[in-house]
OpenMM code with the backbone's topology and positions (N, CA, C; nanometers):
from openmm import Vec3, app, unit

residues = "MET LYS ALA LEU SER LEU LYS LEU PRO ASP ALA LEU ASP ARG ARG LEU ASP SER ALA VAL ALA ARG ARG GLY VAL THR LYS SER VAL LEU VAL ARG GLU ALA LEU GLU ARG TYR LEU ASP SER SER GLU THR ALA GLU ALA ARG SER ILE LEU ASP LEU ALA GLY ASP LEU VAL GLY CYS ILE GLU GLY PRO ARG ASP LEU SER SER ASN PRO LYS TYR LEU ASP GLY LEU GLU ARG".split()
positions = [
    Vec3(9.3884, 10.6068, 11.7624),
    Vec3(9.5250, 10.6539, 11.7640),
    Vec3(9.5548, 10.7064, 11.9038),
    Vec3(9.6727, 10.6727, 11.9554),
    Vec3(9.7161, 10.7173, 12.0880),
    Vec3(9.7711, 10.8593, 12.0813),
    Vec3(9.7589, 10.9302, 12.1900),
    Vec3(9.8140, 11.0655, 12.2009),
    Vec3(9.9437, 11.0587, 12.2807),
    Vec3(10.0372, 11.1466, 12.2466),
    Vec3(10.1650, 11.1540, 12.3147),
    Vec3(10.1958, 11.3003, 12.3411),
    Vec3(10.2389, 11.3284, 12.4610),
    Vec3(10.2757, 11.4649, 12.4968),
    Vec3(10.4247, 11.4669, 12.5260),
    Vec3(10.4958, 11.5681, 12.4748),
    Vec3(10.6377, 11.5780, 12.5033),
    Vec3(10.6800, 11.7229, 12.5108),
    Vec3(10.7919, 11.7442, 12.5776),
    Vec3(10.8470, 11.8787, 12.5922),
    Vec3(10.9671, 11.8910, 12.4994),
    Vec3(10.9742, 12.0045, 12.4296),
    Vec3(11.0842, 12.0303, 12.3372),
    Vec3(11.1610, 12.1539, 12.3810),
    Vec3(11.2912, 12.1515, 12.3645),
    Vec3(11.3677, 12.2740, 12.3876),
    Vec3(11.3218, 12.3807, 12.2861),
    Vec3(11.3347, 12.5060, 12.3224),
    Vec3(11.2883, 12.6145, 12.2357),
    Vec3(11.3482, 12.6071, 12.0960),
    Vec3(11.4768, 12.5797, 12.0884),
    Vec3(11.5442, 12.5754, 11.9582),
    Vec3(11.4864, 12.4650, 11.8697),
    Vec3(11.4596, 12.3498, 11.9270),
    Vec3(11.4020, 12.2392, 11.8496),
    Vec3(11.2598, 12.2718, 11.8069),
    Vec3(11.1841, 12.3370, 11.8924),
    Vec3(11.0475, 12.3766, 11.8579),
    Vec3(11.0482, 12.4761, 11.7416),
    Vec3(11.1442, 12.5677, 11.7426),
    Vec3(11.1549, 12.6630, 11.6300),
    Vec3(11.1868, 12.5904, 11.4997),
    Vec3(11.2769, 12.4928, 11.5077),
    Vec3(11.3101, 12.4148, 11.3876),
    Vec3(11.1888, 12.3364, 11.3389),
    Vec3(11.1131, 12.2817, 11.4320),
    Vec3(10.9916, 12.2087, 11.3964),
    Vec3(10.8902, 12.3020, 11.3311),
    Vec3(10.8701, 12.4203, 11.3883),
    Vec3(10.7783, 12.5185, 11.3295),
    Vec3(10.8191, 12.5544, 11.1870),
    Vec3(10.9482, 12.5716, 11.1667),
    Vec3(10.9983, 12.6058, 11.0345),
    Vec3(10.9720, 12.4933, 10.9341),
    Vec3(10.9972, 12.3699, 10.9742),
    Vec3(10.9734, 12.2551, 10.8861),
    Vec3(10.8251, 12.2383, 10.8555),
    Vec3(10.7416, 12.2616, 10.9553),
    Vec3(10.5964, 12.2531, 10.9368),
    Vec3(10.5503, 12.3574, 10.8345),
    Vec3(10.6027, 12.4775, 10.8449),
    Vec3(10.5654, 12.5837, 10.7515),
    Vec3(10.6097, 12.5495, 10.6088),
    Vec3(10.7297, 12.4962, 10.5956),
    Vec3(10.7797, 12.4587, 10.4621),
    Vec3(10.6989, 12.3464, 10.4005),
    Vec3(10.6674, 12.2449, 10.4807),
    Vec3(10.5977, 12.1270, 10.4304),
    Vec3(10.4467, 12.1454, 10.4209),
    Vec3(10.3928, 12.2362, 10.4983),
    Vec3(10.2483, 12.2562, 10.4977),
    Vec3(10.1712, 12.1427, 10.5624),
    Vec3(10.2302, 12.0831, 10.6651),
    Vec3(10.1645, 11.9754, 10.7402),
    Vec3(10.1593, 12.0158, 10.8872),
    Vec3(10.0919, 11.9359, 10.9663),
    Vec3(10.0847, 11.9640, 11.1093),
    Vec3(10.2105, 11.9107, 11.1794),
    Vec3(10.2319, 11.9587, 11.3013),
    Vec3(10.3432, 11.9082, 11.3814),
    Vec3(10.3288, 11.7576, 11.4037),
    Vec3(10.2068, 11.7144, 11.4269),
    Vec3(10.1833, 11.5723, 11.4524),
    Vec3(10.2269, 11.4868, 11.3335),
    Vec3(10.1912, 11.5294, 11.2132),
    Vec3(10.2281, 11.4539, 11.0934),
    Vec3(10.3796, 11.4478, 11.0796),
    Vec3(10.4438, 11.5618, 11.0954),
    Vec3(10.5887, 11.5682, 11.0792),
    Vec3(10.6600, 11.4833, 11.1840),
    Vec3(10.6172, 11.4898, 11.3071),
    Vec3(10.6808, 11.4122, 11.4145),
    Vec3(10.6569, 11.2628, 11.3924),
    Vec3(10.5357, 11.2241, 11.3513),
    Vec3(10.5089, 11.0828, 11.3226),
    Vec3(10.5996, 11.0314, 11.2115),
    Vec3(10.6132, 11.1092, 11.1029),
    Vec3(10.6985, 11.0679, 10.9914),
    Vec3(10.8437, 11.0541, 11.0365),
    Vec3(10.8906, 11.1501, 11.1125),
    Vec3(11.0295, 11.1464, 11.1603),
    Vec3(11.0519, 11.0270, 11.2527),
    Vec3(10.9574, 11.0005, 11.3387),
    Vec3(10.9690, 10.8882, 11.4309),
    Vec3(10.9676, 10.7557, 11.3554),
    Vec3(10.8821, 10.7434, 11.2564),
    Vec3(10.8783, 10.6208, 11.1755),
    Vec3(11.0110, 10.5998, 11.1025),
    Vec3(11.0654, 10.7058, 11.0423),
    Vec3(11.1941, 10.6947, 10.9723),
    Vec3(11.3047, 10.6549, 11.0685),
    Vec3(11.3074, 10.7175, 11.1843),
    Vec3(11.4097, 10.6856, 11.2827),
    Vec3(11.4003, 10.5396, 11.3277),
    Vec3(11.2808, 10.4957, 11.3616),
    Vec3(11.2638, 10.3586, 11.4093),
    Vec3(11.2941, 10.2570, 11.2997),
    Vec3(11.2540, 10.2846, 11.1769),
    Vec3(11.2831, 10.1942, 11.0658),
    Vec3(11.4331, 10.1822, 11.0437),
    Vec3(11.5035, 10.2942, 11.0461),
    Vec3(11.6478, 10.2899, 11.0208),
    Vec3(11.7231, 10.2268, 11.1373),
    Vec3(11.6814, 10.2515, 11.2598),
    Vec3(11.7530, 10.1929, 11.3734),
    Vec3(11.7274, 10.0435, 11.3835),
    Vec3(11.6068, 9.9976, 11.3490),
    Vec3(11.5788, 9.8539, 11.3501),
    Vec3(11.6583, 9.7834, 11.2424),
    Vec3(11.6718, 9.8454, 11.1272),
    Vec3(11.7501, 9.7870, 11.0182),
    Vec3(11.8960, 9.7794, 11.0573),
    Vec3(11.9482, 9.8851, 11.1178),
    Vec3(12.0887, 9.8871, 11.1584),
    Vec3(12.1165, 9.7822, 11.2651),
    Vec3(12.0259, 9.7648, 11.3599),
    Vec3(12.0456, 9.6674, 11.4665),
    Vec3(12.0417, 9.5250, 11.4132),
    Vec3(11.9632, 9.5000, 11.3102),
    Vec3(11.9454, 9.3652, 11.2582),
    Vec3(12.0634, 9.3215, 11.1729),
    Vec3(12.1499, 9.4141, 11.1332),
    Vec3(12.2599, 9.3808, 11.0443),
    Vec3(12.3890, 9.3653, 11.1234),
    Vec3(12.4567, 9.2545, 11.1012),
    Vec3(12.5849, 9.2297, 11.1667),
    Vec3(12.6976, 9.2756, 11.0749),
    Vec3(12.8171, 9.2717, 11.1258),
    Vec3(12.9341, 9.3033, 11.0441),
    Vec3(12.9424, 9.2060, 10.9274),
    Vec3(12.9122, 9.0802, 10.9522),
    Vec3(12.9145, 8.9811, 10.8447),
    Vec3(12.8118, 9.0158, 10.7372),
    Vec3(12.6931, 9.0628, 10.7788),
    Vec3(12.5929, 9.1057, 10.6812),
    Vec3(12.6457, 9.2213, 10.5963),
    Vec3(12.7138, 9.3150, 10.6606),
    Vec3(12.7617, 9.4342, 10.5909),
    Vec3(12.8817, 9.4076, 10.5011),
    Vec3(12.9709, 9.3186, 10.5429),
    Vec3(13.0940, 9.2956, 10.4677),
    Vec3(13.1107, 9.1507, 10.4250),
    Vec3(13.0054, 9.0739, 10.4268),
    Vec3(13.0129, 8.9317, 10.3943),
    Vec3(13.0699, 8.9030, 10.2571),
    Vec3(13.0446, 8.9917, 10.1620),
    Vec3(13.0972, 8.9680, 10.0272),
    Vec3(13.2487, 8.9845, 10.0209),
    Vec3(13.3083, 9.0428, 10.1244),
    Vec3(13.4532, 9.0615, 10.1273),
    Vec3(13.5263, 8.9453, 10.1933),
    Vec3(13.4546, 8.8646, 10.2698),
    Vec3(13.5163, 8.7531, 10.3409),
    Vec3(13.5710, 8.6543, 10.2388),
    Vec3(13.7002, 8.6268, 10.2502),
    Vec3(13.7643, 8.5302, 10.1622),
    Vec3(13.7996, 8.5831, 10.0245),
    Vec3(13.7919, 8.7129, 10.0032),
    Vec3(13.8194, 8.7665, 9.8698),
    Vec3(13.9674, 8.7938, 9.8459),
    Vec3(14.0498, 8.7853, 9.9484),
    Vec3(14.1926, 8.8116, 9.9354),
    Vec3(14.2691, 8.6858, 9.9726),
    Vec3(14.3676, 8.6536, 9.8907),
    Vec3(14.4507, 8.5378, 9.9208),
    Vec3(14.5730, 8.5830, 9.9992),
    Vec3(14.6193, 8.4985, 10.0888),
    Vec3(14.7366, 8.5296, 10.1682),
    Vec3(14.7517, 8.4276, 10.2786),
    Vec3(14.8517, 8.4463, 10.3606),
    Vec3(14.8725, 8.3506, 10.4701),
    Vec3(14.7566, 8.3548, 10.5696),
    Vec3(14.7207, 8.2393, 10.6212),
    Vec3(14.6076, 8.2308, 10.7143),
    Vec3(14.6374, 8.2992, 10.8482),
    Vec3(14.7633, 8.3100, 10.8843),
    Vec3(14.7993, 8.3660, 11.0140),
    Vec3(14.8516, 8.5093, 11.0018),
    Vec3(14.8093, 8.5817, 10.9021),
    Vec3(14.8585, 8.7167, 10.8750),
    Vec3(14.8422, 8.8108, 10.9942),
    Vec3(14.7326, 8.8008, 11.0659),
    Vec3(14.7071, 8.8944, 11.1757),
    Vec3(14.7664, 8.8500, 11.3089),
    Vec3(14.8205, 8.7292, 11.3152),
    Vec3(14.8696, 8.6815, 11.4444),
    Vec3(15.0154, 8.6365, 11.4435),
    Vec3(15.0745, 8.6132, 11.3295),
    Vec3(15.2120, 8.5664, 11.3231),
    Vec3(15.3072, 8.6854, 11.3354),
    Vec3(15.3961, 8.6828, 11.4364),
    Vec3(15.4873, 8.7959, 11.4590),
    Vec3(15.5738, 8.8298, 11.3381),
    Vec3(15.6045, 8.7331, 11.2540),
    Vec3(15.6921, 8.7637, 11.1404),
    Vec3(15.6249, 8.8596, 11.0415),
    Vec3(15.4930, 8.8616, 11.0381),
    Vec3(15.4214, 8.9554, 10.9503),
    Vec3(15.3980, 9.0893, 11.0181),
    Vec3(15.4101, 9.0921, 11.1510),
    Vec3(15.3802, 9.2133, 11.2260),
    Vec3(15.5023, 9.3021, 11.2498),
    Vec3(15.6209, 9.2481, 11.2227),
    Vec3(15.7442, 9.3266, 11.2421),
    Vec3(15.7414, 9.4525, 11.1570),
    Vec3(15.7734, 9.5660, 11.2194),
    Vec3(15.7817, 9.6925, 11.1489),
    Vec3(15.6497, 9.7698, 11.1376),
    Vec3(15.5392, 9.7141, 11.1834),
    Vec3(15.4109, 9.7845, 11.1723),
    Vec3(15.3964, 9.8988, 11.2717),
    Vec3(15.4737, 9.8955, 11.3809),
    Vec3(15.4606, 9.9997, 11.4816),
    Vec3(15.5275, 10.1295, 11.4403),
    Vec3(15.5990, 10.1300, 11.3340),
    Vec3(15.6703, 10.2508, 11.2899),
    Vec3(15.5823, 10.3436, 11.2144),
] * unit.nanometer
topology = app.Topology()
chain = topology.addChain("A")
for resn in residues:
    res = topology.addResidue(resn, chain)
    for name in ("N", "CA", "C"):
        topology.addAtom(name, app.Element.getBySymbol(name[0]), res)
């Protein structure tokens, strides 16, 4: 296992100490778990496109194909 050294602001170190006391684990365990959760969630978020997130909504509403670009549908929206 690799070692990592980092500097924490005092306030963050106090929060870490408090969490360690509540959980009854070491700082290393808590930081590893937090880092794994962060990396897992950020990788998942990066891998998902808007189409992935809202793909089930594409084509679910009927209407004119030029709704967002035809000026006749856009009249009065600025009010």
